[in-house]
C-alpha positions in Angstrom: -0.2 -0.2 0.1 1.1 3.4 -0.2 -0.5 6.9 0.4 -2.5 8.3 -2.3 -2.0 5.2 -3.9 -6.0 4.9 -4.7 -5.6 7.8 -6.9 -4.5 7.0 -10.8 -0.6 6.9 -11.2 -0.5 9.8 -13.6 -2.6 12.0 -11.3 0.0 11.3 -8.8 2.8 12.0 -11.1 1.0 15.9 -11.4 0.8 16.0 -7.9 4.1 14.9 -6.6 7.7 15.7 -6.9 8.5 13.0 -4.7 5.8 10.3 -4.8 4.9 8.5 -1.4 7.1 4.8 -1.1 5.4 1.6 -0.9 5.0 -0.2 2.7 3.1 -3.3 4.0 2.5 -4.6 7.2 6.0 -6.3 7.6 8.0 -3.1 7.0 10.2 -1.6 9.6 8.5 -0.1 12.3 10.2 3.5 11.7 8.2 3.7 8.7 5.0 2.2 9.9 5.0 4.5 12.7 5.3 7.5 10.4 3.0 6.1 8.0 -0.1 5.8 9.9 -1.8 9.0 9.1 -5.4 9.1 9.8 -6.1 6.0 12.0 -9.9 5.5 11.3 -11.8 4.0 14.2 -14.6 1.7 13.6 -17.1 -0.3 16.3 -16.6 -3.9 16.1 -20.1 -4.5 16.1 -20.7 -3.5 12.5 -22.3 -6.2 10.7 -20.7 -5.6 7.4 -17.4 -4.7 8.8 -15.0 -6.7 6.2 -16.9 -4.3 3.5 -16.1 -1.4 5.3 -12.4 -2.0 5.6 -12.3 -3.0 1.8 -14.2 0.5 1.0 -12.1 2.7 3.0 -8.8 0.9 1.7 -10.0 1.8 -1.7 -10.7 5.5 -0.5 -6.9 5.8 0.6 -7.2 4.6 4.6 -4.0 2.8 5.6 -4.5 2.1 9.3 -7.8 1.3 11.1 -8.7 0.2 14.6 -11.5 -2.4 15.0 -13.0 -1.1 18.6 -14.1 -3.5 21.5 -13.8 -0.9 23.9 -15.6 2.9 24.5 -17.4 2.8 21.0 -19.5 -0.1 22.1 -21.8 -1.1 25.0 -20.5 -3.5 27.8 -23.3 -5.9 26.9 -21.9 -5.9 23.4 -18.5 -7.4 24.0 -18.9 -10.9 23.6 -21.0 -10.8 20.3 -18.6 -8.0 19.2 -15.5 -10.4 19.7 -17.6 -13.1 17.7 -18.1 -10.6 14.9 -14.5 -9.6 14.5 -13.7 -13.6 14.1 -16.3 -13.7 11.3 -15.4 -10.5 9.8 -11.4 -11.3 9.3 -12.4 -14.9 7.6 -14.5 -12.7 5.4 -11.5 -10.5 4.7 -9.0 -13.3 4.2 -11.5 -15.3 1.8 -11.8 -12.2 -0.5 -8.2 -11.5 -0.6 -8.2 -7.8 -0.8 -5.3 -5.7 0.3 -6.6 -4.3 3.8 -4.7 -1.6 5.9 -2.8 -2.2 8.9 -5.6 -3.2 11.3 -5.1 -3.0 15.2 -7.9 -4.2 17.6 -8.9 -2.1 20.7 -9.1 -4.3 23.9 -10.6 -3.8 27.0 -8.5 -6.2 28.8 -5.2 -8.1 28.6 -6.5 -11.3 28.3 -8.4 -10.2 25.4 -5.4 -10.5 23.0 -4.5 -14.2 23.7 -8.1 -15.2 23.3 -8.7 -13.4 20.0 -5.2 -14.4 18.7 -6.3 -18.0 19.2 -10.0 -17.4 17.9 -8.7 -15.8 14.7 -6.6 -18.8 13.7 -4.8 -18.4 10.3 -6.4 -15.2 9.4 -4.3 -13.5 12.2 -1.9 -12.7 9.6 -4.4 -9.6 8.8 -3.8 -8.2 12.2 -0.9 -5.7 13.0 -1.5 -5.5 16.7 -3.9 -4.2 19.5 -4.4 -0.8 20.9 -4.1 -0.6 24.3 -6.6 1.7 26.4 -6.2 4.0 29.4 -2.2 3.2 29.4 -0.4 3.8 32.6 2.5 1.8 34.2 0.2 -0.3 36.5 -2.4 -1.0 33.6 0.3 -1.1 30.8 2.7 -3.7 32.3 0.1 -6.7 31.9 -1.3 -5.5 28.7 2.4 -5.5 27.4 3.2 -9.1 28.8 -0.3 -10.4 27.6 0.8 -8.6 24.1 4.1 -10.7 23.7 2.5 -13.8 24.8 -0.1 -13.3 21.9 2.8 -12.7 19.8 4.6 -16.0 20.6 1.3 -17.8 20.2 0.5 -16.4 16.7 4.1 -16.5 15.4 4.2 -13.1 13.8 4.9 -9.6 14.8 2.3 -7.6 16.8 2.6 -4.1 17.8 1.1 -2.1 20.4 -0.5 1.2 20.4 -1.2 2.6 24.0 -3.7 5.1 24.3 -2.8 8.0 27.0 -5.9 8.9 28.3 -5.9 8.1 32.0 -7.1 11.0 34.8 -3.8 10.4 36.5 -2.2 11.6 33.3 -4.5 14.8 33.4 -4.1 15.6 37.0 -1.4 17.9 37.8 -0.3 16.1 41.1 0.2 12.8 39.5 1.0 13.5 35.9 4.9 13.5 36.4 4.8 10.1 38.3 2.4 8.9 35.8 4.5 10.0 32.8 7.8 8.6 34.1 5.8 5.2 35.0 4.8 5.3 31.4 8.0 6.2 30.0 9.5 2.8 32.0 7.2 0.6 30.3 7.4 1.8 27.1 11.0 1.7 27.1 11.2 -1.5 28.1 8.8 -2.7 25.5 10.2 -0.1 22.8 10.4 -2.8 19.9 6.4 -3.5 20.2 5.2 0.1 20.7 4.6 1.5 17.5 3.2 4.5 18.4 1.2 6.5 21.5 -2.1 7.7 21.1 -3.8 10.5 22.9 -7.2 10.4 24.4 -8.2 13.7 24.5 -12.1 12.9 24.9 -11.5 11.3 28.1 -9.1 14.2 29.3 -11.8 16.8 28.7 -14.5 14.3 30.3 -12.9 14.6 33.8 -13.6 18.2 33.8 -17.1 18.4 32.2 -15.4 20.2 28.9 -16.1 19.7 25.4 -14.4 21.9 22.7 -16.3 23.8 19.8 -15.9 22.6 16.3 -14.0 25.9 15.7 -11.7 25.4 18.9 -8.8 22.8 18.7 -7.4 20.8 21.5 -4.7 23.2 21.8 -7.4 25.9 22.7 -8.4 23.9 25.8 -5.8 24.8 28.2 -5.6 21.9 30.3 -5.9 19.5 27.5 -3.0 21.5 25.6 -0.7 21.5 28.8 -1.0 17.5 29.0 -0.2 17.4 25.2 3.0 19.4 25.8 4.2 17.3 28.7 3.4 13.7 26.8 5.5 15.5 24.0 8.5 16.7 26.5 8.8 13.1 28.0 7.9 10.5 25.3 8.3 12.6 22.0 12.4 13.7 22.3 14.1 13.9 19.2 17.4 12.5 20.6 16.5 8.7 19.9 14.5 8.2 22.8 11.1 9.6 21.9 7.9 7.7 20.3 5.7 8.8 17.5 2.8 10.4 19.4 -0.4 11.0 17.2 -3.0 13.8 17.5 -6.0 13.5 19.1 -9.5 12.7 17.5 -11.9 15.6 16.0 -15.4 14.7 16.8 -17.1 16.9 14.3 -18.3 15.9 11.1 -20.8 17.5 9.5 -19.0 17.9 6.3 -21.1 15.3 3.6 -18.4 14.3 1.2 -21.3 13.4 -1.5 -21.6 17.2 -1.3 -18.8 18.5 -1.3 -16.9 16.2 -3.7 -18.9 17.4 -6.8 -17.8 21.0 -5.8 -14.2 20.1 -6.1 -14.7 18.0 -9.3 -16.4 21.2 -11.0 -13.2 23.1 -10.2 -10.4 21.5 -11.4 -7.6 22.7 -9.4 -5.7 24.0 -12.4 -8.2 26.5 -13.0 -7.2 29.2 -10.3 -9.9 28.6 -8.0 -8.0 27.9 -4.8 -9.3 30.5 -3.1 -13.1 29.7 -3.8 -12.4 26.1 -2.8 -10.6 27.4 0.6 -13.5 29.3 1.3 -15.6 25.9 0.8 -13.5 24.0 3.0 -14.3 26.7 6.1 -17.8 26.8 5.1 -18.4 23.2 5.4 -16.8 23.0 9.5 -13.3 22.1 8.1 -11.4 25.1 9.6 -11.3 23.7 13.1 -9.8 20.2 11.9 -7.3 21.9 9.5 -6.1 24.2 12.6 -5.8 21.4 15.0 -3.7 19.1 12.3 -1.5 21.7 11.7 -1.1 22.7 15.6 -0.4 18.7 15.8 3.0 18.7 13.7 3.6 22.1 15.3 3.9 20.0 18.4 5.3 17.2 17.3 2.6 15.0 16.8 2.0 12.9 13.7 -0.8 11.2 12.1 -4.5 11.5 13.9 -7.4 9.6 15.3 -10.1 9.7 13.1 -13.6 8.5 14.0 -15.3 9.7 10.4 -14.0 8.8 6.7 -14.5 12.6 5.9 -11.4 13.3 8.0 -9.1 11.3 6.5 -8.3 13.0 3.3 -7.5 16.5 5.2 -5.2 14.7 7.6 -3.2 12.9 4.5 -3.4 16.3 2.5 -1.5 18.3 5.0 0.9 15.6 6.0 2.5 15.6 2.5 5.5 17.3 2.5 6.0 20.7 0.7 8.4 21.6 -1.6 9.7 24.3 0.2 10.2 22.1 3.5 11.7 19.0 1.5 14.6 21.7 0.1 15.2 22.9 3.1 15.4 19.8 4.9 17.9 18.5 1.9 20.0 21.6 2.3 20.4 20.8 6.0 21.5 17.4 5.9 23.8 18.2 3.2 27.4 15.9 3.7 29.1 19.2 3.6 27.0 21.0 6.1 27.8 18.2 8.9 29.9 20.6 10.5 27.3 23.0 11.0 26.7 26.6 10.2 24.0 28.8 8.6 22.6 29.1 4.9 20.0 30.9 3.5 17.3 28.6 1.9 16.8 27.8 -1.8 13.8 29.9 -1.4 15.6 32.9 0.2 13.0 33.5 2.8 14.3 32.2 5.6 18.0 31.1 7.3 18.6 27.5 7.8 21.0 26.6 10.9 22.0 23.4 10.2 22.8 21.9 14.2 19.6 23.2 15.6 17.4 22.3 12.5 19.0 18.8 11.8 16.4 17.0 14.1 13.7 18.7 12.1 15.1 17.8 9.2 15.3 14.3 9.5 12.0 14.0 10.6 10.9 15.8 7.5 12.5 13.7 5.4 11.0 10.9 7.3 7.4 12.1 6.5 8.5 12.8 2.9 9.4 9.0 2.3 6.1 8.0 3.3 3.5 10.9 2.1 5.5 12.4 -0.7 6.6 15.6 -1.5 4.2 17.8 -3.5 5.4 19.9 -6.6 6.2 23.5 -6.2 2.8 24.4 -7.6 0.5 22.3 -5.8 -0.7 23.0 -2.4 -3.2 21.7 0.2 -6.5 22.2 -1.9 -5.1 20.0 -4.8 -4.1 17.4 -2.5 -7.5 17.1 -0.7 -9.5 17.1 -4.3 -7.4 14.2 -5.3 -7.4 12.2 -2.0 -11.1 12.7 -2.1 -11.4 11.0 -5.8 -12.9 7.5 -5.8 
């Protein structure tokens, strides 16, 4: 699979200076953690889940979480597990390429049970999402994951969700973060990414951000994100990929929006009109939050609606200007440091301070590609919405 792989090769060539690379479930963890993109959640109770997975893969989704936790009622868990086993069997029989698939469990024991019940179709599973992750809860989860991995004989990743009240509350945050760090460092090879449960953070204080507000505008939440990145997202080789929080609103209706994009080809000079349309369709808050995610050190995003996927992926593509700066900073002749004017002549690139940024930018460029000089977000979004 590859990002923007659902659009025609000729269209990709027109958009990208450097096309996104291909990757699969057996690719290196470093590549997969950067490539997660918009991770789409779906309740595990859906009767046509296999159809949903195939449909979303055809629309550009490369990672999905099939949820047995908060998205379903407590009374539905057993039936949802049975449904997952049936749906994996159907996916396997149909032979389509599927996204990276993860199951969000409630308790550690579910992992071994599900791996056993999935049988040969476990090869379609990339790992598990572990809710309300702390050191106390996380160690049993990680031990159970290790056991499930040995039982099925294939690599399984963990994606812990950081969403517990102990992490939010100031008096317990430092100790909780240190405990999480100890746990994920111990099992580093199995931790693909850390996910943020901002809805749970807001719930602890009876808060809910409006559609024109981002998670960073909720100062309690913004402070937690900053501390998580401070401890767990460092660029010195000790950090992990941390993904952006879920966006709750989805009044944008793609069936209404896509015709507008199709009637307005992106080479006809109507980019400003389309940007206005994006704001009118309640995407402005989402777009701001995606930009703030990356500015604050996060990569990828939890999504609960398919309409969020294309904007996340379009804004993940590296611009030609970013790519040019990153390449200049990382040239072998620049190893000694120094300062240089950018090729775009609009900034100074300071080699040593900007090196970590440049390395991360080229990692993102590998999996999301580099846009051509004259291609921007609107053009990438229009292409991403193509079926």
